[in-house]
A tleap script that builds the chain and sets N, CA, C and O, in Angstrom:
source leaprc.protein.ff14SB
mol = sequence {
  NMET SER GLU GLY GLY VAL GLU ARG CYS ALA
  PRO PRO CYS PHE PRO ALA GLN ASP GLN ARG
  ILE GLU LYS PRO ARG GLY PRO LYS GLY THR
  ARG GLY GLU SER ASN GLY SER CSER
}
set mol.1.N position { -41.657 -71.192 -31.407 }
set mol.1.CA position { -42.021 -72.562 -30.956 }
set mol.1.C position { -43.193 -72.483 -29.974 }
set mol.1.O position { -44.131 -73.277 -30.041 }
set mol.2.N position { -43.119 -71.529 -29.080 }
set mol.2.CA position { -44.183 -71.397 -28.068 }
set mol.2.C position { -45.514 -71.099 -28.747 }
set mol.2.O position { -46.546 -71.668 -28.391 }
set mol.3.N position { -45.481 -70.211 -29.718 }
set mol.3.CA position { -46.728 -69.813 -30.399 }
set mol.3.C position { -47.333 -71.012 -31.119 }
set mol.3.O position { -48.545 -71.220 -31.078 }
set mol.4.N position { -46.484 -71.801 -31.779 }
set mol.4.CA position { -46.980 -72.969 -32.516 }
set mol.4.C position { -47.676 -73.945 -31.580 }
set mol.4.O position { -48.790 -74.390 -31.854 }
set mol.5.N position { -47.024 -74.274 -30.487 }
set mol.5.CA position { -47.614 -75.219 -29.527 }
set mol.5.C position { -48.856 -74.632 -28.889 }
set mol.5.O position { -49.796 -75.356 -28.560 }
set mol.6.N position { -48.859 -73.333 -28.716 }
set mol.6.CA position { -50.008 -72.667 -28.071 }
set mol.6.C position { -51.207 -72.668 -29.012 }
set mol.6.O position { -52.346 -72.866 -28.588 }
set mol.7.N position { -50.937 -72.446 -30.292 }
set mol.7.CA position { -52.039 -72.369 -31.270 }
set mol.7.C position { -52.821 -73.675 -31.301 }
set mol.7.O position { -54.043 -73.682 -31.156 }
set mol.8.N position { -52.108 -74.773 -31.490 }
set mol.8.CA position { -52.816 -76.062 -31.596 }
set mol.8.C position { -53.293 -76.505 -30.211 }
set mol.8.O position { -54.215 -77.311 -30.091 }
set mol.9.N position { -52.666 -75.978 -29.185 }
set mol.9.CA position { -53.030 -76.375 -27.821 }
set mol.9.C position { -53.780 -75.256 -27.121 }
set mol.9.O position { -53.846 -75.214 -25.893 }
set mol.10.N position { -54.339 -74.360 -27.902 }
set mol.10.CA position { -55.009 -73.184 -27.321 }
set mol.10.C position { -56.149 -73.574 -26.384 }
set mol.10.O position { -56.101 -73.224 -25.205 }
set mol.11.N position { -57.168 -74.281 -26.858 }
set mol.11.CA position { -58.339 -74.580 -26.026 }
set mol.11.C position { -58.052 -75.585 -24.904 }
set mol.11.O position { -58.422 -75.342 -23.755 }
set mol.12.N position { -57.400 -76.704 -25.218 }
set mol.12.CA position { -57.213 -77.771 -24.232 }
set mol.12.C position { -56.009 -77.525 -23.320 }
set mol.12.O position { -56.070 -77.803 -22.122 }
set mol.13.N position { -54.927 -77.011 -23.879 }
set mol.13.CA position { -53.676 -76.890 -23.115 }
set mol.13.C position { -53.608 -75.597 -22.315 }
set mol.13.O position { -52.811 -75.490 -21.383 }
set mol.14.N position { -54.420 -74.627 -22.660 }
set mol.14.CA position { -54.343 -73.334 -21.962 }
set mol.14.C position { -54.824 -73.460 -20.525 }
set mol.14.O position { -55.995 -73.765 -20.298 }
set mol.15.N position { -53.945 -73.234 -19.541 }
set mol.15.CA position { -54.318 -73.335 -18.124 }
set mol.15.C position { -54.966 -72.038 -17.633 }
set mol.15.O position { -56.154 -72.012 -17.312 }
set mol.16.N position { -54.179 -70.974 -17.577 }
set mol.16.CA position { -54.713 -69.700 -17.054 }
set mol.16.C position { -55.468 -68.965 -18.156 }
set mol.16.O position { -56.546 -68.419 -17.919 }
set mol.17.N position { -54.900 -68.952 -19.359 }
set mol.17.CA position { -55.548 -68.237 -20.467 }
set mol.17.C position { -56.849 -68.934 -20.839 }
set mol.17.O position { -57.809 -68.284 -21.252 }
set mol.18.N position { -56.882 -70.249 -20.695 }
set mol.18.CA position { -58.092 -71.018 -21.047 }
set mol.18.C position { -59.267 -70.531 -20.214 }
set mol.18.O position { -60.417 -70.612 -20.645 }
set mol.19.N position { -58.978 -70.028 -19.027 }
set mol.19.CA position { -60.059 -69.561 -18.139 }
set mol.19.C position { -60.696 -68.295 -18.704 }
set mol.19.O position { -61.920 -68.168 -18.740 }
set mol.20.N position { -59.864 -67.373 -19.138 }
set mol.20.CA position { -60.416 -66.090 -19.626 }
set mol.20.C position { -60.845 -66.226 -21.082 }
set mol.20.O position { -61.671 -65.445 -21.555 }
set mol.21.N position { -60.292 -67.216 -21.809 }
set mol.21.CA position { -60.662 -67.404 -23.223 }
set mol.21.C position { -61.925 -68.260 -23.333 }
set mol.21.O position { -62.923 -67.839 -23.916 }
set mol.22.N position { -61.867 -69.459 -22.769 }
set mol.22.CA position { -63.023 -70.363 -22.854 }
set mol.22.C position { -64.130 -69.885 -21.918 }
set mol.22.O position { -65.304 -69.849 -22.290 }
set mol.23.N position { -63.739 -69.520 -20.708 }
set mol.23.CA position { -64.735 -69.079 -19.721 }
set mol.23.C position { -64.425 -67.644 -19.276 }
set mol.23.O position { -63.870 -67.437 -18.197 }
set mol.24.N position { -64.776 -66.671 -20.093 }
set mol.24.CA position { -64.522 -65.264 -19.754 }
set mol.24.C position { -65.331 -64.842 -18.532 }
set mol.24.O position { -64.875 -64.026 -17.732 }
set mol.25.N position { -66.509 -65.389 -18.393 }
set mol.25.CA position { -67.374 -65.042 -17.253 }
set mol.25.C position { -66.917 -65.811 -16.006 }
set mol.25.O position { -67.266 -65.438 -14.886 }
set mol.26.N position { -66.144 -66.874 -16.197 }
set mol.26.CA position { -65.700 -67.690 -15.067 }
set mol.26.C position { -64.682 -66.958 -14.198 }
set mol.26.O position { -64.979 -66.620 -13.052 }
set mol.27.N position { -63.471 -66.709 -14.738 }
set mol.27.CA position { -62.404 -66.060 -13.966 }
set mol.27.C position { -62.754 -64.609 -13.660 }
set mol.27.O position { -62.561 -64.145 -12.536 }
set mol.28.N position { -63.264 -63.900 -14.646 }
set mol.28.CA position { -63.595 -62.479 -14.443 }
set mol.28.C position { -64.713 -62.362 -13.409 }
set mol.28.O position { -64.691 -61.477 -12.553 }
set mol.29.N position { -65.681 -63.256 -13.497 }
set mol.29.CA position { -66.800 -63.215 -12.549 }
set mol.29.C position { -66.300 -63.530 -11.146 }
set mol.29.O position { -66.770 -62.956 -10.164 }
set mol.30.N position { -65.340 -64.448 -11.062 }
set mol.30.CA position { -64.800 -64.826 -9.753 }
set mol.30.C position { -64.014 -63.658 -9.161 }
set mol.30.O position { -64.110 -63.379 -7.966 }
set mol.31.N position { -63.253 -62.992 -9.988 }
set mol.31.CA position { -62.434 -61.869 -9.506 }
set mol.31.C position { -63.324 -60.651 -9.261 }
set mol.31.O position { -62.969 -59.756 -8.494 }
set mol.32.N position { -64.467 -60.628 -9.913 }
set mol.32.CA position { -65.370 -59.496 -9.729 }
set mol.32.C position { -65.050 -58.373 -10.708 }
set mol.32.O position { -65.580 -57.268 -10.590 }
set mol.33.N position { -64.177 -58.663 -11.680 }
set mol.33.CA position { -63.828 -57.623 -12.664 }
set mol.33.C position { -65.031 -57.329 -13.555 }
set mol.33.O position { -65.570 -56.223 -13.549 }
set mol.34.N position { -65.440 -58.339 -14.322 }
set mol.34.CA position { -66.581 -58.158 -15.228 }
set mol.34.C position { -67.861 -58.013 -14.410 }
set mol.34.O position { -68.734 -57.208 -14.735 }
set mol.35.N position { -67.954 -58.793 -13.360 }
set mol.35.CA position { -69.157 -58.768 -12.527 }
set mol.35.C position { -69.326 -57.383 -11.902 }
set mol.35.O position { -70.416 -56.811 -11.936 }
set mol.36.N position { -68.266 -56.858 -11.343 }
set mol.36.CA position { -68.354 -55.560 -10.679 }
set mol.36.C position { -68.507 -54.443 -11.707 }
set mol.36.O position { -69.318 -53.534 -11.528 }
set mol.37.N position { -67.728 -54.514 -12.777 }
set mol.37.CA position { -67.810 -53.474 -13.805 }
set mol.37.C position { -69.180 -53.502 -14.471 }
set mol.37.O position { -69.836 -52.471 -14.618 }
set mol.38.N position { -69.592 -54.678 -14.865 }
set mol.38.CA position { -70.890 -54.793 -15.544 }
set mol.38.C position { -71.980 -54.640 -14.500 }
set mol.38.O position { -73.164 -54.700 -14.830 }
savepdb mol mol.pdb
quit
């Protein structure tokens, strides 16, 4: 059930995952993970 709701609600409904999925440079850049590594 969770997967089904997540699939159709992936882009709009994703709160934390939406950050790393839609905006990979957003959360990672803020944490300095991608920014520091790259």
